[in-house]
mmCIF file of the N, C-alpha and C atoms, coordinates in Angstrom:
data_MODEL
# 
_entry.id   MODEL 
# 
loop_
_atom_site.group_PDB 
_atom_site.id 
_atom_site.type_symbol 
_atom_site.label_atom_id 
_atom_site.label_alt_id 
_atom_site.label_comp_id 
_atom_site.label_asym_id 
_atom_site.label_entity_id 
_atom_site.label_seq_id 
_atom_site.pdbx_PDB_ins_code 
_atom_site.Cartn_x 
_atom_site.Cartn_y 
_atom_site.Cartn_z 
_atom_site.occupancy 
_atom_site.B_iso_or_equiv 
_atom_site.pdbx_formal_charge 
_atom_site.auth_seq_id 
_atom_site.auth_comp_id 
_atom_site.auth_asym_id 
_atom_site.auth_atom_id 
_atom_site.pdbx_PDB_model_num 
ATOM 1   N N  . MET A 1 1  ? 13.624 -24.692 36.411 1.00 0.00 ? 1  MET A N  1 
ATOM 2   C CA . MET A 1 1  ? 13.919 -23.701 35.381 1.00 0.00 ? 1  MET A CA 1 
ATOM 3   C C  . MET A 1 1  ? 13.708 -24.341 34.014 1.00 0.00 ? 1  MET A C  1 
ATOM 4   N N  . GLN A 1 2  ? 13.113 -23.616 33.138 1.00 0.00 ? 2  GLN A N  1 
ATOM 5   C CA . GLN A 1 2  ? 12.822 -24.074 31.788 1.00 0.00 ? 2  GLN A CA 1 
ATOM 6   C C  . GLN A 1 2  ? 14.109 -24.324 31.000 1.00 0.00 ? 2  GLN A C  1 
ATOM 7   N N  . GLU A 1 3  ? 14.137 -25.426 30.236 1.00 0.00 ? 3  GLU A N  1 
ATOM 8   C CA . GLU A 1 3  ? 15.316 -25.732 29.422 1.00 0.00 ? 3  GLU A CA 1 
ATOM 9   C C  . GLU A 1 3  ? 15.525 -24.634 28.385 1.00 0.00 ? 3  GLU A C  1 
ATOM 10  N N  . GLY A 1 4  ? 16.761 -24.196 28.216 1.00 0.00 ? 4  GLY A N  1 
ATOM 11  C CA . GLY A 1 4  ? 17.071 -23.147 27.255 1.00 0.00 ? 4  GLY A CA 1 
ATOM 12  C C  . GLY A 1 4  ? 16.866 -21.744 27.798 1.00 0.00 ? 4  GLY A C  1 
ATOM 13  N N  . TYR A 1 5  ? 16.376 -21.633 29.034 1.00 0.00 ? 5  TYR A N  1 
ATOM 14  C CA . TYR A 1 5  ? 16.104 -20.316 29.617 1.00 0.00 ? 5  TYR A CA 1 
ATOM 15  C C  . TYR A 1 5  ? 17.347 -19.443 29.647 1.00 0.00 ? 5  TYR A C  1 
ATOM 16  N N  . LEU A 1 6  ? 18.466 -20.012 30.077 1.00 0.00 ? 6  LEU A N  1 
ATOM 17  C CA . LEU A 1 6  ? 19.708 -19.247 30.170 1.00 0.00 ? 6  LEU A CA 1 
ATOM 18  C C  . LEU A 1 6  ? 20.114 -18.731 28.797 1.00 0.00 ? 6  LEU A C  1 
ATOM 19  N N  . ASP A 1 7  ? 20.009 -19.587 27.784 1.00 0.00 ? 7  ASP A N  1 
ATOM 20  C CA . ASP A 1 7  ? 20.367 -19.171 26.434 1.00 0.00 ? 7  ASP A CA 1 
ATOM 21  C C  . ASP A 1 7  ? 19.451 -18.052 25.942 1.00 0.00 ? 7  ASP A C  1 
ATOM 22  N N  . GLN A 1 8  ? 18.159 -18.153 26.197 1.00 0.00 ? 8  GLN A N  1 
ATOM 23  C CA . GLN A 1 8  ? 17.206 -17.142 25.742 1.00 0.00 ? 8  GLN A CA 1 
ATOM 24  C C  . GLN A 1 8  ? 17.476 -15.788 26.389 1.00 0.00 ? 8  GLN A C  1 
ATOM 25  N N  . ARG A 1 9  ? 18.004 -15.792 27.594 1.00 0.00 ? 9  ARG A N  1 
ATOM 26  C CA . ARG A 1 9  ? 18.319 -14.526 28.271 1.00 0.00 ? 9  ARG A CA 1 
ATOM 27  C C  . ARG A 1 9  ? 19.414 -13.758 27.548 1.00 0.00 ? 9  ARG A C  1 
ATOM 28  N N  . LEU A 1 10 ? 20.192 -14.425 26.709 1.00 0.00 ? 10 LEU A N  1 
ATOM 29  C CA . LEU A 1 10 ? 21.281 -13.763 25.993 1.00 0.00 ? 10 LEU A CA 1 
ATOM 30  C C  . LEU A 1 10 ? 20.774 -12.873 24.856 1.00 0.00 ? 10 LEU A C  1 
ATOM 31  N N  . ILE A 1 11 ? 19.560 -13.121 24.375 1.00 0.00 ? 11 ILE A N  1 
ATOM 32  C CA . ILE A 1 11 ? 19.032 -12.324 23.266 1.00 0.00 ? 11 ILE A CA 1 
ATOM 33  C C  . ILE A 1 11 ? 18.958 -10.858 23.689 1.00 0.00 ? 11 ILE A C  1 
ATOM 34  N N  . GLY A 1 12 ? 19.515 -9.998  22.837 1.00 0.00 ? 12 GLY A N  1 
ATOM 35  C CA . GLY A 1 12 ? 19.565 -8.569  23.122 1.00 0.00 ? 12 GLY A CA 1 
ATOM 36  C C  . GLY A 1 12 ? 20.884 -8.126  23.733 1.00 0.00 ? 12 GLY A C  1 
ATOM 37  N N  . GLN A 1 13 ? 21.685 -9.080  24.204 1.00 0.00 ? 13 GLN A N  1 
ATOM 38  C CA . GLN A 1 13 ? 22.993 -8.759  24.788 1.00 0.00 ? 13 GLN A CA 1 
ATOM 39  C C  . GLN A 1 13 ? 23.908 -8.215  23.695 1.00 0.00 ? 13 GLN A C  1 
ATOM 40  N N  . ARG A 1 14 ? 24.617 -7.149  24.009 1.00 0.00 ? 14 ARG A N  1 
ATOM 41  C CA . ARG A 1 14 ? 25.580 -6.558  23.070 1.00 0.00 ? 14 ARG A CA 1 
ATOM 42  C C  . ARG A 1 14 ? 26.984 -6.718  23.618 1.00 0.00 ? 14 ARG A C  1 
ATOM 43  N N  . PHE A 1 15 ? 27.936 -6.941  22.707 1.00 0.00 ? 15 PHE A N  1 
ATOM 44  C CA . PHE A 1 15 ? 29.337 -7.044  23.109 1.00 0.00 ? 15 PHE A CA 1 
ATOM 45  C C  . PHE A 1 15 ? 30.226 -6.719  21.923 1.00 0.00 ? 15 PHE A C  1 
ATOM 46  N N  . ILE A 1 16 ? 31.492 -6.444  22.216 1.00 0.00 ? 16 ILE A N  1 
ATOM 47  C CA . ILE A 1 16 ? 32.482 -6.134  21.185 1.00 0.00 ? 16 ILE A CA 1 
ATOM 48  C C  . ILE A 1 16 ? 33.276 -7.402  20.893 1.00 0.00 ? 16 ILE A C  1 
ATOM 49  N N  . ILE A 1 17 ? 33.395 -7.728  19.609 1.00 0.00 ? 17 ILE A N  1 
ATOM 50  C CA . ILE A 1 17 ? 34.099 -8.933  19.177 1.00 0.00 ? 17 ILE A CA 1 
ATOM 51  C C  . ILE A 1 17 ? 35.592 -8.824  19.487 1.00 0.00 ? 17 ILE A C  1 
ATOM 52  N N  . LYS A 1 18 ? 36.119 -9.846  20.159 1.00 0.00 ? 18 LYS A N  1 
ATOM 53  C CA . LYS A 1 18 ? 37.559 -9.969  20.421 1.00 0.00 ? 18 LYS A CA 1 
ATOM 54  C C  . LYS A 1 18 ? 38.116 -11.027 19.467 1.00 0.00 ? 18 LYS A C  1 
ATOM 55  N N  . PRO A 1 19 ? 39.426 -11.026 19.233 1.00 0.00 ? 19 PRO A N  1 
ATOM 56  C CA . PRO A 1 19 ? 40.009 -12.027 18.321 1.00 0.00 ? 19 PRO A CA 1 
ATOM 57  C C  . PRO A 1 19 ? 39.658 -13.468 18.706 1.00 0.00 ? 19 PRO A C  1 
ATOM 58  N N  . THR A 1 20 ? 39.657 -13.780 19.994 1.00 0.00 ? 20 THR A N  1 
ATOM 59  C CA . THR A 1 20 ? 39.350 -15.153 20.417 1.00 0.00 ? 20 THR A CA 1 
ATOM 60  C C  . THR A 1 20 ? 37.892 -15.521 20.182 1.00 0.00 ? 20 THR A C  1 
ATOM 61  N N  . ASP A 1 21 ? 36.992 -14.531 20.142 1.00 0.00 ? 21 ASP A N  1 
ATOM 62  C CA . ASP A 1 21 ? 35.584 -14.813 19.860 1.00 0.00 ? 21 ASP A CA 1 
ATOM 63  C C  . ASP A 1 21 ? 35.430 -15.406 18.464 1.00 0.00 ? 21 ASP A C  1 
ATOM 64  N N  . LEU A 1 22 ? 36.261 -14.949 17.534 1.00 0.00 ? 22 LEU A N  1 
ATOM 65  C CA . LEU A 1 22 ? 36.174 -15.413 16.150 1.00 0.00 ? 22 LEU A CA 1 
ATOM 66  C C  . LEU A 1 22 ? 36.803 -16.790 15.962 1.00 0.00 ? 22 LEU A C  1 
ATOM 67  N N  . THR A 1 23 ? 37.790 -17.118 16.764 1.00 0.00 ? 23 THR A N  1 
ATOM 68  C CA . THR A 1 23 ? 38.481 -18.396 16.592 1.00 0.00 ? 23 THR A CA 1 
ATOM 69  C C  . THR A 1 23 ? 37.963 -19.489 17.522 1.00 0.00 ? 23 THR A C  1 
ATOM 70  N N  . ASP A 1 24 ? 37.711 -19.137 18.775 1.00 0.00 ? 24 ASP A N  1 
ATOM 71  C CA . ASP A 1 24 ? 37.330 -20.134 19.778 1.00 0.00 ? 24 ASP A CA 1 
ATOM 72  C C  . ASP A 1 24 ? 35.853 -20.100 20.142 1.00 0.00 ? 24 ASP A C  1 
ATOM 73  N N  . GLY A 1 25 ? 35.186 -18.991 19.888 1.00 0.00 ? 25 GLY A N  1 
ATOM 74  C CA . GLY A 1 25 ? 33.811 -18.795 20.322 1.00 0.00 ? 25 GLY A CA 1 
ATOM 75  C C  . GLY A 1 25 ? 33.785 -17.827 21.491 1.00 0.00 ? 25 GLY A C  1 
ATOM 76  N N  . VAL A 1 26 ? 32.589 -17.501 21.931 1.00 0.00 ? 26 VAL A N  1 
ATOM 77  C CA . VAL A 1 26 ? 32.411 -16.543 23.020 1.00 0.00 ? 26 VAL A CA 1 
ATOM 78  C C  . VAL A 1 26 ? 31.763 -17.267 24.203 1.00 0.00 ? 26 VAL A C  1 
ATOM 79  N N  . ALA A 1 27 ? 32.176 -16.916 25.410 1.00 0.00 ? 27 ALA A N  1 
ATOM 80  C CA . ALA A 1 27 ? 31.654 -17.580 26.607 1.00 0.00 ? 27 ALA A CA 1 
ATOM 81  C C  . ALA A 1 27 ? 30.735 -16.641 27.381 1.00 0.00 ? 27 ALA A C  1 
ATOM 82  N N  . PHE A 1 28 ? 29.569 -17.152 27.749 1.00 0.00 ? 28 PHE A N  1 
ATOM 83  C CA . PHE A 1 28 ? 28.633 -16.469 28.638 1.00 0.00 ? 28 PHE A CA 1 
ATOM 84  C C  . PHE A 1 28 ? 28.222 -17.465 29.710 1.00 0.00 ? 28 PHE A C  1 
ATOM 85  N N  . TYR A 1 29 ? 28.296 -17.049 30.964 1.00 0.00 ? 29 TYR A N  1 
ATOM 86  C CA . TYR A 1 29 ? 27.896 -17.894 32.096 1.00 0.00 ? 29 TYR A CA 1 
ATOM 87  C C  . TYR A 1 29 ? 28.617 -19.241 32.069 1.00 0.00 ? 29 TYR A C  1 
ATOM 88  N N  . GLY A 1 30 ? 29.877 -19.239 31.608 1.00 0.00 ? 30 GLY A N  1 
ATOM 89  C CA . GLY A 1 30 ? 30.667 -20.460 31.587 1.00 0.00 ? 30 GLY A CA 1 
ATOM 90  C C  . GLY A 1 30 ? 30.367 -21.407 30.437 1.00 0.00 ? 30 GLY A C  1 
ATOM 91  N N  . ILE A 1 31 ? 29.516 -20.986 29.507 1.00 0.00 ? 31 ILE A N  1 
ATOM 92  C CA . ILE A 1 31 ? 29.168 -21.815 28.346 1.00 0.00 ? 31 ILE A CA 1 
ATOM 93  C C  . ILE A 1 31 ? 29.786 -21.185 27.109 1.00 0.00 ? 31 ILE A C  1 
ATOM 94  N N  . LEU A 1 32 ? 30.468 -21.994 26.300 1.00 0.00 ? 32 LEU A N  1 
ATOM 95  C CA . LEU A 1 32 ? 31.125 -21.514 25.089 1.00 0.00 ? 32 LEU A CA 1 
ATOM 96  C C  . LEU A 1 32 ? 30.176 -21.671 23.902 1.00 0.00 ? 32 LEU A C  1 
ATOM 97  N N  . TYR A 1 33 ? 29.996 -20.597 23.141 1.00 0.00 ? 33 TYR A N  1 
ATOM 98  C CA . TYR A 1 33 ? 29.105 -20.591 21.980 1.00 0.00 ? 33 TYR A CA 1 
ATOM 99  C C  . TYR A 1 33 ? 29.879 -20.228 20.718 1.00 0.00 ? 33 TYR A C  1 
ATOM 100 N N  . HIS A 1 34 ? 29.511 -20.850 19.600 1.00 0.00 ? 34 HIS A N  1 
ATOM 101 C CA . HIS A 1 34 ? 30.024 -20.441 18.293 1.00 0.00 ? 34 HIS A CA 1 
ATOM 102 C C  . HIS A 1 34 ? 29.161 -19.280 17.815 1.00 0.00 ? 34 HIS A C  1 
ATOM 103 N N  . LEU A 1 35 ? 29.742 -18.392 17.024 1.00 0.00 ? 35 LEU A N  1 
ATOM 104 C CA . LEU A 1 35 ? 29.015 -17.234 16.506 1.00 0.00 ? 35 LEU A CA 1 
ATOM 105 C C  . LEU A 1 35 ? 28.636 -17.443 15.044 1.00 0.00 ? 35 LEU A C  1 
ATOM 106 N N  . HIS A 1 36 ? 27.446 -16.963 14.687 1.00 0.00 ? 36 HIS A N  1 
ATOM 107 C CA . HIS A 1 36 ? 26.960 -16.995 13.313 1.00 0.00 ? 36 HIS A CA 1 
ATOM 108 C C  . HIS A 1 36 ? 26.433 -15.608 12.977 1.00 0.00 ? 36 HIS A C  1 
ATOM 109 N N  . ALA A 1 37 ? 26.677 -15.168 11.745 1.00 0.00 ? 37 ALA A N  1 
ATOM 110 C CA . ALA A 1 37 ? 26.192 -13.853 11.312 1.00 0.00 ? 37 ALA A CA 1 
ATOM 111 C C  . ALA A 1 37 ? 25.963 -13.884 9.807  1.00 0.00 ? 37 ALA A C  1 
ATOM 112 N N  . ALA A 1 38 ? 25.065 -13.025 9.329  1.00 0.00 ? 38 ALA A N  1 
ATOM 113 C CA . ALA A 1 38 ? 24.774 -12.934 7.900  1.00 0.00 ? 38 ALA A CA 1 
ATOM 114 C C  . ALA A 1 38 ? 25.903 -12.249 7.143  1.00 0.00 ? 38 ALA A C  1 
ATOM 115 N N  . THR A 1 39 ? 26.682 -11.438 7.844  1.00 0.00 ? 39 THR A N  1 
ATOM 116 C CA . THR A 1 39 ? 27.810 -10.738 7.227  1.00 0.00 ? 39 THR A CA 1 
ATOM 117 C C  . THR A 1 39 ? 29.075 -11.098 7.992  1.00 0.00 ? 39 THR A C  1 
ATOM 118 N N  . PRO A 1 40 ? 30.243 -10.980 7.361  1.00 0.00 ? 40 PRO A N  1 
ATOM 119 C CA . PRO A 1 40 ? 31.491 -11.325 8.050  1.00 0.00 ? 40 PRO A CA 1 
ATOM 120 C C  . PRO A 1 40 ? 31.708 -10.476 9.306  1.00 0.00 ? 40 PRO A C  1 
ATOM 121 N N  . LEU A 1 41 ? 32.189 -11.125 10.358 1.00 0.00 ? 41 LEU A N  1 
ATOM 122 C CA . LEU A 1 41 ? 32.491 -10.445 11.616 1.00 0.00 ? 41 LEU A CA 1 
ATOM 123 C C  . LEU A 1 41 ? 33.971 -10.117 11.678 1.00 0.00 ? 41 LEU A C  1 
ATOM 124 N N  . HIS A 1 42 ? 34.285 -8.991  12.326 1.00 0.00 ? 42 HIS A N  1 
ATOM 125 C CA . HIS A 1 42 ? 35.667 -8.560  12.479 1.00 0.00 ? 42 HIS A CA 1 
ATOM 126 C C  . HIS A 1 42 ? 35.918 -8.162  13.928 1.00 0.00 ? 42 HIS A C  1 
ATOM 127 N N  . THR A 1 43 ? 37.154 -8.325  14.368 1.00 0.00 ? 43 THR A N  1 
ATOM 128 C CA . THR A 1 43 ? 37.543 -7.869  15.695 1.00 0.00 ? 43 THR A CA 1 
ATOM 129 C C  . THR A 1 43 ? 37.198 -6.385  15.832 1.00 0.00 ? 43 THR A C  1 
ATOM 130 N N  . GLY A 1 44 ? 36.559 -6.023  16.929 1.00 0.00 ? 44 GLY A N  1 
ATOM 131 C CA . GLY A 1 44 ? 36.182 -4.636  17.170 1.00 0.00 ? 44 GLY A CA 1 
ATOM 132 C C  . GLY A 1 44 ? 34.742 -4.313  16.814 1.00 0.00 ? 44 GLY A C  1 
ATOM 133 N N  . ASP A 1 45 ? 34.060 -5.200  16.069 1.00 0.00 ? 45 ASP A N  1 
ATOM 134 C CA . ASP A 1 45 ? 32.643 -4.976  15.764 1.00 0.00 ? 45 ASP A CA 1 
ATOM 135 C C  . ASP A 1 45 ? 31.828 -5.051  17.051 1.00 0.00 ? 45 ASP A C  1 
ATOM 136 N N  . THR A 1 46 ? 30.840 -4.171  17.191 1.00 0.00 ? 46 THR A N  1 
ATOM 137 C CA . THR A 1 46 ? 29.867 -4.288  18.270 1.00 0.00 ? 46 THR A CA 1 
ATOM 138 C C  . THR A 1 46 ? 28.684 -5.053  17.705 1.00 0.00 ? 46 THR A C  1 
ATOM 139 N N  . VAL A 1 47 ? 28.310 -6.145  18.362 1.00 0.00 ? 47 VAL A N  1 
ATOM 140 C CA . VAL A 1 47 ? 27.239 -6.996  17.865 1.00 0.00 ? 47 VAL A CA 1 
ATOM 141 C C  . VAL A 1 47 ? 26.165 -7.184  18.926 1.00 0.00 ? 47 VAL A C  1 
ATOM 142 N N  . GLU A 1 48 ? 24.983 -7.589  18.465 1.00 0.00 ? 48 GLU A N  1 
ATOM 143 C CA . GLU A 1 48 ? 23.874 -7.907  19.360 1.00 0.00 ? 48 GLU A CA 1 
ATOM 144 C C  . GLU A 1 48 ? 23.412 -9.321  19.058 1.00 0.00 ? 48 GLU A C  1 
ATOM 145 N N  . ILE A 1 49 ? 23.167 -10.091 20.097 1.00 0.00 ? 49 ILE A N  1 
ATOM 146 C CA . ILE A 1 49 ? 22.672 -11.452 19.931 1.00 0.00 ? 49 ILE A CA 1 
ATOM 147 C C  . ILE A 1 49 ? 21.197 -11.378 19.556 1.00 0.00 ? 49 ILE A C  1 
ATOM 148 N N  . THR A 1 50 ? 20.846 -11.996 18.415 1.00 0.00 ? 50 THR A N  1 
ATOM 149 C CA . THR A 1 50 ? 19.470 -11.942 17.929 1.00 0.00 ? 50 THR A CA 1 
ATOM 150 C C  . THR A 1 50 ? 18.759 -13.286 18.005 1.00 0.00 ? 50 THR A C  1 
ATOM 151 N N  . ALA A 1 51 ? 19.525 -14.379 18.130 1.00 0.00 ? 51 ALA A N  1 
ATOM 152 C CA . ALA A 1 51 ? 18.915 -15.708 18.227 1.00 0.00 ? 51 ALA A CA 1 
ATOM 153 C C  . ALA A 1 51 ? 19.909 -16.675 18.853 1.00 0.00 ? 51 ALA A C  1 
ATOM 154 N N  . VAL A 1 52 ? 19.362 -17.723 19.463 1.00 0.00 ? 52 VAL A N  1 
ATOM 155 C CA . VAL A 1 52 ? 20.194 -18.788 20.023 1.00 0.00 ? 52 VAL A CA 1 
ATOM 156 C C  . VAL A 1 52 ? 19.670 -20.120 19.514 1.00 0.00 ? 52 VAL A C  1 
ATOM 157 N N  . SER A 1 53 ? 20.581 -21.063 19.326 1.00 0.00 ? 53 SER A N  1 
ATOM 158 C CA . SER A 1 53 ? 20.188 -22.410 18.914 1.00 0.00 ? 53 SER A CA 1 
ATOM 159 C C  . SER A 1 53 ? 21.227 -23.384 19.429 1.00 0.00 ? 53 SER A C  1 
ATOM 160 N N  . ALA A 1 54 ? 21.004 -24.650 19.168 1.00 0.00 ? 54 ALA A N  1 
ATOM 161 C CA . ALA A 1 54 ? 21.961 -25.675 19.567 1.00 0.00 ? 54 ALA A CA 1 
ATOM 162 C C  . ALA A 1 54 ? 23.285 -25.508 18.829 1.00 0.00 ? 54 ALA A C  1 
ATOM 163 N N  . HIS A 1 55 ? 23.272 -24.763 17.732 1.00 0.00 ? 55 HIS A N  1 
ATOM 164 C CA . HIS A 1 55 ? 24.475 -24.566 16.923 1.00 0.00 ? 55 HIS A CA 1 
ATOM 165 C C  . HIS A 1 55 ? 25.253 -23.315 17.308 1.00 0.00 ? 55 HIS A C  1 
ATOM 166 N N  . GLY A 1 56 ? 24.721 -22.488 18.180 1.00 0.00 ? 56 GLY A N  1 
ATOM 167 C CA . GLY A 1 56 ? 25.440 -21.295 18.622 1.00 0.00 ? 56 GLY A CA 1 
ATOM 168 C C  . GLY A 1 56 ? 24.560 -20.066 18.672 1.00 0.00 ? 56 GLY A C  1 
ATOM 169 N N  . LEU A 1 57 ? 25.212 -18.916 18.653 1.00 0.00 ? 57 LEU A N  1 
ATOM 170 C CA . LEU A 1 57 ? 24.524 -17.629 18.741 1.00 0.00 ? 57 LEU A CA 1 
ATOM 171 C C  . LEU A 1 57 ? 24.524 -16.943 17.382 1.00 0.00 ? 57 LEU A C  1 
ATOM 172 N N  . THR A 1 58 ? 23.390 -16.399 17.009 1.00 0.00 ? 58 THR A N  1 
ATOM 173 C CA . THR A 1 58 ? 23.309 -15.578 15.810 1.00 0.00 ? 58 THR A CA 1 
ATOM 174 C C  . THR A 1 58 ? 23.406 -14.134 16.252 1.00 0.00 ? 58 THR A C  1 
ATOM 175 N N  . VAL A 1 59 ? 24.328 -13.392 15.639 1.00 0.00 ? 59 VAL A N  1 
ATOM 176 C CA . VAL A 1 59 ? 24.540 -11.997 16.007 1.00 0.00 ? 59 VAL A CA 1 
ATOM 177 C C  . VAL A 1 59 ? 24.372 -11.099 14.790 1.00 0.00 ? 59 VAL A C  1 
ATOM 178 N N  . THR A 1 60 ? 24.043 -9.840  15.068 1.00 0.00 ? 60 THR A N  1 
ATOM 179 C CA . THR A 1 60 ? 23.929 -8.802  14.051 1.00 0.00 ? 60 THR A CA 1 
ATOM 180 C C  . THR A 1 60 ? 24.885 -7.681  14.429 1.00 0.00 ? 60 THR A C  1 
ATOM 181 N N  . ILE A 1 61 ? 25.604 -7.169  13.436 1.00 0.00 ? 61 ILE A N  1 
ATOM 182 C CA . ILE A 1 61 ? 26.534 -6.071  13.698 1.00 0.00 ? 61 ILE A CA 1 
ATOM 183 C C  . ILE A 1 61 ? 25.735 -4.797  13.959 1.00 0.00 ? 61 ILE A C  1 
ATOM 184 N N  . ILE A 1 62 ? 25.972 -4.177  15.104 1.00 0.00 ? 62 ILE A N  1 
ATOM 185 C CA . ILE A 1 62 ? 25.331 -2.918  15.481 1.00 0.00 ? 62 ILE A CA 1 
ATOM 186 C C  . ILE A 1 62 ? 26.220 -1.750  15.068 1.00 0.00 ? 62 ILE A C  1 
ATOM 187 N N  . ALA A 1 63 ? 27.517 -1.887  15.296 1.00 0.00 ? 63 ALA A N  1 
ATOM 188 C CA . ALA A 1 63 ? 28.490 -0.855  14.923 1.00 0.00 ? 63 ALA A CA 1 
ATOM 189 C C  . ALA A 1 63 ? 29.748 -1.565  14.428 1.00 0.00 ? 63 ALA A C  1 
ATOM 190 N N  . PRO A 1 64 ? 30.134 -1.340  13.167 1.00 0.00 ? 64 PRO A N  1 
ATOM 191 C CA . PRO A 1 64 ? 31.351 -1.980  12.659 1.00 0.00 ? 64 PRO A CA 1 
ATOM 192 C C  . PRO A 1 64 ? 32.588 -1.485  13.396 1.00 0.00 ? 64 PRO A C  1 
ATOM 193 N N  . GLN A 1 65 ? 33.672 -2.237  13.241 1.00 0.00 ? 65 GLN A N  1 
ATOM 194 C CA . GLN A 1 65 ? 34.937 -1.855  13.876 1.00 0.00 ? 65 GLN A CA 1 
ATOM 195 C C  . GLN A 1 65 ? 35.309 -0.443  13.473 1.00 0.00 ? 65 GLN A C  1 
ATOM 196 N N  . GLN A 1 66 ? 35.955 0.262   14.369 1.00 0.00 ? 66 GLN A N  1 
ATOM 197 C CA . GLN A 1 66 ? 36.350 1.657   14.122 1.00 0.00 ? 66 GLN A CA 1 
ATOM 198 C C  . GLN A 1 66 ? 37.634 1.717   13.346 1.00 0.00 ? 66 GLN A C  1 
# 
């Protein structure tokens, strides 16, 4: 399997931000990632993963918290 393949599969994944995602990071497939975004993230925001790197996941807000 190609290195980074698992991380690349996360691109396009959408999820709702939980409080622990902002403080501890978010886990996918047993791997913990830090989140990065161009705008501040809030609990309840629906986000989409747009990029992955050694520093974490870059997300874009799709729907702000209600």
